[in-house]
C-alpha positions, 0 to 999 in steps of 0.5 A, a space after each residue: 621275405 616271400 610267402 609259401 608257394 602252393 603246397 602241391 605243385 609250387 607253380 601253375 603249368 604256365 609258370 613252369 613253362 615260363 621258367 623252362 622257356 627262360 632256361 631254353 632261351 638263355 641257353 640258345 646263344 651261349 655254351 653255358 648251362 642253367 638249371 633251376 632247383 626248387 625244394 621245400 626246405 634247405 637242409 643247411 643253414 646257408 642256402 649257398 652250401 645247399 646249392 653247391 651240394 645240389 650243383 655237384 649232385 646234378 653233375 653241373 660241375 662236369 660241363 666242358 667249360 665249367 660254365 653252369 649256373 644253378 638257381 636254388 630256392 627253398 620255399 618253406 625256409 624262404 632261402 635262395 641262392 645262385 651258384 656259378 661254376 668256376 668258369 663263369 664265376 671267374 668272369 662275373 665275381 661275387 658282386 654279380 651273384 649278389 645283385 642277381 639274388 637281390 633282384 630275384 628277391 625283390 620280385 619274390 617280395 611282390 609275390 612274382 615267384 615265377 617271374 623272379 626266377 625267369 628274370 634271374 635266368 634271363 640275366 644269367 643268360 646274358 652274362 653267359 652270352 658275354 663270356 661264353 657265346 654259342 658256337 654252332 660247331 661245338 656246342 651241345 645242350 649238356 644238361 636238361 632244361 627242366 625244373 628240378 623239384 626236390 623234397 
């Protein structure tokens, strides 16, 4: 699937910045929120179950329009998932999430990890823009844009 990231800092500073910039840019034109969570091991057999747990732990289910999306990667277990809250999920459906994960995997298979995540985030941003466009009088950044590194 994809090889292990560097042991200590998964990404270079430039790669981290590329991912954070992708999150910021994705959120510029939408009320939606995107977070990226990276950890070594997935404590569940199904990465989607772990993504849901993290989603709730990060309080991503508390956005006003229920339009937050988590991109989850378990490096050593070579698992990943994308989980969208009910607001965006109702709009795009399961096929959309499967396609986004598939596209990210194809980048990972070419060792383009940071680019795979960044492209995934950009694509999610486009979907959020379609269904939850930015409103400059009511929108605010409800969640941090940084990458969350787990254990």
